[in-house]
N, C-alpha and C positions, 0 to 999 in steps of 0.2 A: 504494500500500500504506500501511496505517496503521502507526503506530509499534509497536503491540502485535503486529502480524503479523511485523514484522522481528525483534522480540525473541524471539518464539516460534521463528522459523527459526534464530536464533542458538543458542538453548537446545537445539533438536533436533540441530543440527550438533555442538555440544559433547558431548552425550550419545552421539552416533554415534562421535565420535573416541575418547572414553574407553572405550566398549565395544569398539571395535576394538583398543585397546591391551590391555584386560584379558582379553578372551576367549582369546587364545592362551596366556596365562599360566595361566588357570583350567583350560584343557584339559590343559596339561602337568602341573599339580598333580594333576588327577583321574587321569591316566594313571599317574603315579608311585604314587598311593595304591592303584590296582588291582594294580600290580606287587607292592607290599609285601603286600597282602592275599593274593595268590596264593602268595607265598613263605611266608607264615605258614601258609596252608592245606596246602601241601606238607609243611612240617615237622610239622604235626599229623597228617597222614596217615601219614607215616613212623613217628612215635611209636606211632600206633595199630596199625600193622602189626607193629611190633616186639613190642608187648604181646600181640597176638593170636597170633603164631607162637612165643611162648616156650614 
């Protein structure tokens, strides 16, 4: 193997490790954002129903 090939493999390995660390954190943040959005939507729906049935 040439020196450039080894360096490329090292870079690919580092990217793989970093993405393995970052992906679960990203998915957790996305899940929390969806939960907050659902809570806001339920509040808006409740307010709309109160206004409609007044």
